[in-house]
N, C-alpha and C positions, 0 to 999 in steps of 0.2 A: 471391267473397271478402269476407265480411262480418264475420268475427270472426277476429282474429289473436292467438294465444297466444305470450307471450314469457317463458320462465323465466329468473330471474336469480339469480345468486349474488353479485351486486355487483361482479364482477371487471370488468376493461376489456374482455374479449371479449363478455360478456353485455351490457354497456352499449352497445358498438358495435352488437350485434344489435339492441337496442332502437331505436337510431337508424334503422337500416334498416327495422324493422317500422313505425315511425312514419312513415316516407317512404312505405311501401306503403299504410299506413291512410288517409293524405291522398288518394293516388291513386285508391283503390277505395272511399272514404267508408266505411271499415270501423271497427268498434270494436276497441280494443286491451286485451288482458287480461294484465295484468303478474302474474307468480307467482313467489314465492320458496317453496321447499320445504325444510322443516326435516327433513333425513334423520336427524339425531341423535336425533330424538324416541323411536324405539323402545328406544334404548339408555339412555334416561334414566329410563326407568319401572322402578321395583323390582318384582321377581317374587318368588314365595313363597319360593324357595330362597335368594334374596339380599335381606336386608332394605334394602339400600341400592342406588341406582342403579349400574349399570355404569359410567356416565359421570357425573362431578360436574357437573351442569348445571342451572341455575336456569331452568326451563322458561318460567315467567311473565315473568322478566326478559329472556330471550332473545326470546319472542314479542313483547314490547313494543319492544324494540330493532329487530328485523326490520320490524315494521310502521312504526315511525318512519322506518327507512331506505327502505322501499319507497314510502312517502308522499312522502319527500323527492325520490326519483327522479321520481315522478309529477309533482310540483310544478315541478322543474327542466325537465322536458320540456315542460310546458304554458306555461312562461314564453318559450319560443322562439317567435317570431312565426309561423313556418311550421307549427307544431304546435299552436297555442294552442285549436283547435276540435275537436281529436281527442277522442272519448269513451274515457276511460281507466278500466279497473276494476283495482284492485290487491288482491291477496290473499297471505296467508301461510298455508301449509297444512303439517301434519306427516305425515310417513311417508316410504316409499321413493319415490324419484323417479318411476319408471315407473308404478306403480299410481296415484299421486296425478295425475299428468298424464293417463293415459288415461281417469280418471273425469271430470276436468275437460273433456277433449275431448267426451265423450258428454254431460255435463250442460249444457255451454254451447254445444253445437253448433259446435265450433271448425272453422274451414275451413283454417287454416294455422298452422304453428309455425314461428317463427323463433328460431334459438338460435345462440349463438357457440361456438366450440370452439378448445381448444389441442391437440386430438388426443391419441392414445394410441399408444404404440409399444412394440415388443419383448414381453416376457412379459406385461405389463399388457394389451396390446392382444390377445394370443393368447387369454388366459384370462378376462379381464373385459370388455375393450372400454371405450370412452369412454361418458358419459351420451348423447352424441349418437348413437352407434351403436346404443344400446339403445332410444332413443326412435324412431329410424328403423324399427327392427324391430317396434315395437309400436304406432305411431300409426296411426290409421284415416284420417288426412288427410296431405297432403303436409308435408314437413319442410324448410325453407330453412336450410341451414347456412352460417354466416358465419365465414370464417377469421380468424385473428389480424390485426389491423391495417386491416381493412376497416370502415368505418362509414357508407358510402354505397353505393347501387346505381345505377351508371350502365351500362346494358345496351345495347350496340349489336349485339353478336354472341353468339349462344348456340350451344353445342354439345350436340347430342342423341345420345349413343351409345345404340344399339338393335340388337337381333337382327333387327328388322323383322317379327317374327312376330305373329300376330293378337293376342296377349295385350298388345301394346304399344299398342293402340289408344288406351286411356285416358291414356298418356303423351303421345301427340301431341295429344289434346284439350286436356290441361293446357297443352302448348306454345302451342296456338292462343289460349287464355284469357289466358296471360301476354303473349303477343305483342300482344293487343288492349289490354292495360293499359300495357305499356311501350314497345312498337314496337321491333323488332329484327330482324336478319337471322338465319335459321336455317341451321345447317349440321348435317347428319345423318351420323353416323359409324357405318358398319356394322361390327358385332363378328362376327368370323368364328367359325362353329361348327366346331371342330376335326374333328368327325365327319362334316362335310358341306363339299362344295366346289361352291356354286352359281356359275353364270356372271355376268359383270358385268351382262349384259342382264336376267337373272331378278332380281338385287338391285335394279336400277333400277325394274323393274316393281313389285316389292314396296314399294319406297319411295314410288313414285307412287300406288299403291294406299292405302296407310295414311295418307298425308299428304292426299290428296284427300278421304278419308273424314272426316278431322278438320277439314277446311275450310282447310287450309294450302296455300299455292301458293309457287312458286319456292324450294323447299327444295333446297339443294345436297347432293349425295351424295359421301361420301368412303369409300373402302375402305382401311383401315389395312394391311391384310395379315395374314397369320396371326400370332397372338400368343396365348401361353398365359397371359399376365399382363394381363388386360383393364384393371386399374387402371393399370398403367404406361402402356398404349397410350393410355388416355383422357387422362391427365395430360399426356403428351407432345404429343398432338395439340391439346389446348386452349392449351398454350403456343405452339405453332408457329403457329395461327391466330389468337392473342391473343383468345381468347374471355373474355367478361366474366362468363359464367354458364353452368353445366353443368346440363341437366335430363335425369333419367334415372329409369327404373322400379326397383322393388325388389319381390322375391318375398317379402320378409320371413321368410326361413328362420329357424327356431328350433330349439332342442334339438339332437338328433343331425345333422339335416340341415344346420343352421347350422355345426356343429363340422366336418363333413366337407367341405363345399362352400364355406363362408363366403359372403360377400357383396361382389360388386364395387362395388355402390353405396354400402355403409357404408365401405368401404375408401377409396374416392374421396372421400367426404364428409370423412373423417378427416384425409386428406392433401392435398387439393387446395389450390392457392394462390388460387383464385377461389371465390365462392359456388357451392354445389351444391343443387339442388332435388330431393329425392327423393320420388317419387310412387309410393304403394302400387299394385300390380298386383292 
């Protein structure tokens, strides 16, 4: 983890996420990339059919204001004694959030995105989703989602919900890397497949296989029981065991597949009361 990207809209949740990212940057000796995306830019450009911008926005003035703001945040962060040696790169870019961020991930070889969220609910979540959900769906690197009110990462116990299938191997390797960085106890929660009813012994064997291949030891296994609502089961168990972080994989379904099946990882990240690390499968 050498390059951490933090998108900011200057809200409290995004500033809290920046504080968490700075903490990780110190621990991992990583560079911090602070980004503000001007999503109004496409609507402020005149097109041939309309001689005036759709939105009355002075782009140059807005750009100056945002650059001043982001430089101010950078300066304020570096003034804190524990963060004064962090290498911070600040930028303001124009365009839609997801394409701008995915391009930056590729150009700067970003290893982790840290972002705050207020979540989305009801019809907005069903039809549009939050920026956080969309980034999880498209990012080629892990995304750490920081819920409202959290500005530090004090991790002693991690919940890893998993089907324990072979495609989860990369998730457990990520857990191993984060355990080496933060040091924590790992609790694995087996998510039942409604179409399959394996025995407790076979589940334990799969847990041992996948965790040993990842280099993890002493991972505690829990079987929640049959649940058709994976998100609810994960959040409930995280609360019961007092987890400080949830780490889980995402298949990054898009289009019709996402509309039909949704994403347990996105839903969990959007609603959980503790940070969630979404790892692309």
